[in-house]
N, C-alpha and C positions, 0 to 999 in steps of 0.2 A: 504495499500499500503506499503514494507516494505520501510524505507529509507534506500539512497543511500552510500554506504561507502565515507568517509573525502579521495580524490585522494590526497590529502597533508601529510595525515598521512601515517607512515611507516611503512612498513608489523609487523615487529619487532622490537623491544625496541634497542636502541643504545648501550645499553650497552652488551648484545646478541652477536651484530654486533660485536663489540670491543673485547670480549672474544674469537668469533669465527674466529680472524682473527690473534689475538694471540696466539692460540693452532698453526693456523695452520704455523705461524712460529715459533713454538716453533719445529714442526716435521718436517720441510721444508726440506732443502737442508743441514744442519748441517754447522759446521762451517767454512768460506770462508776461499780457501789456502792462503796464502800471496805468492805472486808473485817470480816465477821460484820455485817454492816447488811440490812436488806430496805426495800425503796422500797414507801411505802403512796400511793394515788393517791384521789382522788375529787372529789368537790361538795359546798358547802354549800348546802344550800336553806334559807330563810327562809319559815313558811308555804307548802311544794311549790313556792316557785319559789327561780332561783339567786340567792342573792347575790350582788348588785353590788355592788362595794366597791373604793375604793381605798386602803383602809385598812384592812383586815379583816388580821387575824393568829388563829395557830390556836398552842396551845403544849399541847406534849405532854408529861405527869408520868409516870413509868413507877409504878405500884400498887406495887412490889418495888422494890428499889435506890433509885437516885438517878438513873437515866437521864432528860434531857428533850431536849427539841427544839422548835422552833419553828418556823415558815413565814407564810408571807404567802398571803392570799386573790388569786387574779387576779382582775381585773373580771369576771370569769366564775363566778365560784363555783369555780372549781378551786382545787385545789391537790397539791404534791405533798412529801412528807417523805423523808426516810432512817431509819429508825429501829432500835435492838436489838430483835430481836424479842421481843417479851412483851406485858405488856398495860400500856396509858396509859389515864390519864384525858385530856380535853382540853378545854380554856378556848378561850371564842371571843371576842376583841376586836371591834368595827368601831364605829369613830365618822366622825363628817361633816367630817372631817381631824383636824389634829392642834395639840397643845397647843403654845402659843406665850409665848412672854415678849412683854411689850410695849416696844415701842420706845419711847427717851424722849418724853412726851407720850402715849402710847398707851395704853392699857389693855390687859391680859395677857386670852388666849383660854382656856379651857380647852375640849377639845372632848367632844363629847355624842355618849354613846353610839345607835345604832343599834337596838339591841335590848337585851331582859330584859338587866338585870345580874346576873341567877345564872349566867348563860352564862361570867362572867368568870372564876369562880370553878372550877377544875377538879372540886371538892369535890363542888360543887352545880350542875355545870352536866348530870348525867345522860347524858353521854356519854363511851362508853368507845371504845376502838380496842384490838384483838388484833393485835400486825405480826405477818406470819406470811410466812414462805416464798409465792409464787406467789397471795397474797392479792388478789381482784378489787376492782374500784375502788368504793370505800365512799362510804356517803351518810351527811353529818349532817345531821339532822334540826332548826330550829329552830322555837320556835313566838314568835310576836310576844306572846300572850298563855297 
């Protein structure tokens, strides 16, 4: 006769259950939103192609009021930012690296912009985003000319 399984013994070792729980939490809903904020996600395109950048940044300036926020552009051109609902003007900055002060005996370096200068100024970029609940992903289209 085959011995019966001990009903008090767990089906899976506790460490497996803990690892599974942590994995579910890591891929779950992401970072919770702060109260009164909405999450805006999207992609930045340059001439129709995702902007590939290690140094890209977006600055959001409210059309009314003083709200501002900034976020990095991921290497695949994607971004995510939490904003107070409203209309924002967007500035985009993308350079070939970072400014650096020269070490003794070496010259300093000023990073070169990889996009037209007008995108650096939210008033001249002609890019606007309306942050609202349940906003689908947005596409910020830049032109090199």
